C-alpha positions in Angstrom: 94.7 113.4 20.8 94.8 115.4 24.1 95.6 119.3 24.0 99.3 118.5 25.7 99.8 116.0 22.8 99.2 118.3 20.5 101.2 121.2 21.9 104.2 119.1 22.3 103.8 117.7 18.8 103.7 121.1 17.6 106.8 122.4 19.8 108.4 119.2 18.3 107.8 119.9 14.7 109.2 123.7 15.2 112.4 122.4 16.7 113.0 120.0 14.1 112.2 122.4 11.4 115.1 124.7 12.6 117.3 121.8 13.1 117.1 120.5 9.5 117.6 124.1 8.2 120.8 123.8 10.1 121.6 120.4 8.9 121.0 121.8 5.4 123.8 124.5 6.5 125.9 122.3 7.8 126.0 119.7 5.0 126.6 122.9 2.5 129.7 124.0 4.0 130.9 120.6 4.6 130.9 119.8 0.8 131.3 123.4 -0.1 128.1 124.4 -1.8 128.0 127.8 0.0 129.7 129.3 -2.6 127.3 128.1 -5.3 124.2 128.7 -3.7 124.4 132.6 -3.0 121.2 134.7 -4.4 120.3 138.1 -4.9 118.0 138.3 -2.2 119.5 135.9 0.7 116.5 136.5 2.9 113.9 135.0 0.6 116.2 132.2 0.1 116.2 131.8 3.9 112.3 132.3 3.9 111.8 129.7 1.3 114.4 127.4 2.7 112.7 127.7 6.3 109.4 126.9 4.8 110.7 123.9 2.6 111.9 122.6 6.1 108.9 122.8 7.7 106.8 121.3 5.0 109.6 118.1 5.2 109.6 117.7 8.7 105.8 117.2 8.7 105.8 115.0 6.4 108.8 112.9 7.6 107.5 113.2 11.1 104.5 111.7 10.4 105.5 107.9 9.6 108.2 107.9 12.8 105.5 109.1 14.8 103.2 106.1 13.4 106.0 103.3 13.1 105.9 100.3 15.1 109.9 99.9 14.6 112.6 102.1 16.7 116.2 103.0 17.2 118.6 102.5 14.5 116.0 100.4 12.3 113.7 103.5 12.0 116.9 105.8 11.5 118.4 103.9 9.0 115.0 103.4 7.1 114.0 107.2 7.3 117.5 107.8 6.1 117.1 105.7 3.0 113.6 107.2 2.4 114.6 110.7 3.0 117.7 110.7 1.0 116.1 108.4 -1.9 113.3 110.7 -2.3 115.3 114.4 -1.7 118.5 113.8 -3.4 118.7 110.2 -5.2 116.1 110.5 -7.4 116.2 114.0 -8.3 119.8 114.2 -8.8 119.9 111.0 -11.0 117.8 113.3 -13.7 120.8 115.9 -12.9 123.4 113.5 -14.0 121.2 112.2 -17.1 120.6 115.9 -18.5 123.8 117.2 -17.3 125.1 118.3 -20.7 121.7 120.4 -21.2 122.2 121.9 -17.5 126.0 122.8 -17.4 125.2 126.5 -17.2 122.8 126.0 -14.3 124.5 122.7 -12.6 128.5 122.6 -13.1 129.8 119.5 -13.5 132.1 119.4 -10.4 129.1 120.4 -8.2 127.3 116.9 -9.2 129.3 114.7 -6.6 128.9 117.5 -3.9 124.6 117.5 -4.4 124.9 113.7 -3.7 127.2 114.2 -0.6 125.4 117.2 0.9 122.0 115.0 0.8 123.4 112.2 2.4 124.9 114.4 5.2 121.3 116.2 5.6 119.7 112.8 5.9 122.1 111.2 8.2 121.8 113.8 10.6 118.0 115.0 10.4 116.9 111.0 10.5 118.9 110.4 13.6 117.5 113.9 15.2 113.9 113.3 14.3 113.7 109.9 15.6 115.7 111.2 18.8 113.2 114.3 19.6 110.1 112.0 18.7 111.3 109.8 21.2 111.4 106.6 19.2 115.0 105.7 20.0 113.9 103.5 23.0 110.9 101.4 24.0 109.5 98.0 22.8 108.8 97.2 19.3 105.4 96.2 18.4 104.3 93.0 16.5 107.1 92.3 13.4 104.6 90.1 11.8 104.9 90.2 8.1 102.6 92.6 6.4 100.1 90.9 4.6 99.7 93.7 1.9 103.2 92.8 0.7 102.9 89.0 0.7 102.1 88.1 -2.8 103.3 85.9 -6.0 105.9 87.0 -7.6 104.1 87.5 -11.0 101.5 89.7 -9.0 104.9 92.1 -8.0 106.0 92.1 -11.5 102.6 93.4 -13.0 101.8 95.6 -9.9 105.5 97.2 -10.3 104.9 97.6 -14.3 101.6 99.5 -13.4 103.2 101.6 -10.8 105.7 102.5 -13.2 103.4 103.2 -16.1 101.0 105.5 -13.5 104.3 107.1 -12.9 105.3 108.4 -16.2 101.5 110.1 -17.2 101.9 111.5 -13.9 105.6 112.8 -14.4 104.3 113.8 -18.0 100.9 115.4 -17.1 102.8 117.1 -14.1 105.2 118.6 -16.8 102.6 120.1 -19.2 100.1 121.2 -16.6 102.1 122.4 -14.1 105.6 122.9 -14.8 105.5 124.8 -17.9 102.7 127.5 -17.0 104.9 128.2 -13.5 108.0 128.1 -15.1 106.8 130.5 -17.9 109.7 132.1 -20.2 112.4 130.4 -17.9 111.1 126.9 -19.7 111.7 128.6 -22.8 115.1 129.5 -22.0 116.5 126.6 -20.5 114.3 123.5 -22.1 113.0 124.9 -25.2 115.8 123.4 -27.4 116.2 120.5 -25.2 115.9 117.1 -27.3 114.8 114.1 -25.0 116.8 111.2 -25.8 114.8 107.6 -27.1 115.1 106.1 -23.4 113.7 108.9 -21.2 110.3 107.0 -20.9 112.1 103.6 -19.9 114.4 105.6 -17.4 111.5 107.5 -15.9 109.6 103.9 -15.4 112.7 102.7 -13.7 112.2 106.1 -11.2 108.7 104.7 -10.7 110.1 101.3 -9.6 112.6 103.3 -7.1 109.4 105.3 -5.9 107.8 102.0 -5.0 110.6 100.7 -3.4 111.4 103.5 -1.4 107.5 103.0 0.0 107.5 99.8 1.0 109.6 99.9 4.0 107.4 102.6 5.0 104.2 100.2 4.6 105.8 97.3 6.6 107.1 99.4 9.4 103.3 101.3 9.8 101.2 98.3 9.8 99.2 97.2 12.8 98.2 99.1 15.9 101.1 101.6 15.3 100.9 105.2 16.1 100.2 105.7 19.5 100.8 109.2 20.5 101.8 108.4 24.1 104.6 110.6 24.6 105.6 111.1 28.0 
């Protein structure tokens, strides 16, 4: 990668970081979440959100840059990936545990959270594809990914294995990362939480959804992709 290409990539990342911040702000105003997100330290919250936007921009830019898809096909794919990871997979847990989280997330706010994520993902996916120069051009070879061609029996055991691994990661992260970091807040909000018997099957379904969101990324990044040949 040349110095010019590196500089241009850095500038695109910076611009998209601020645009993602604006997208979050627009979506929050559009659905009426601004009043519920006020904090005692607005400057600290702004800096934290900018850091989150920078990290999300870097992660989402990578598959866009290296994709052999272009235009609306790429926009729609990135929308579903962004929305699925950042909103759907997290907010379905909010819905499931809503009776325990009413003091944190009011019931009437839940639909707004889903809509907020959809607006943000739609705006940013379009902007990211446009700014990274992937709206127009010639798509590379569209042959089916050999990595995704397998008998249905293999699909089944691999998805089950993914689901089991996800549950293991989910539980391990909660025990060894979340609980120590949360400290007293964990005891305050989760000490008396009684998990339902179906929580592990539910988390296995989430693991399969994670895998489903990864499939189009695997498909679009196969082959001689990722030439950073911006003009």
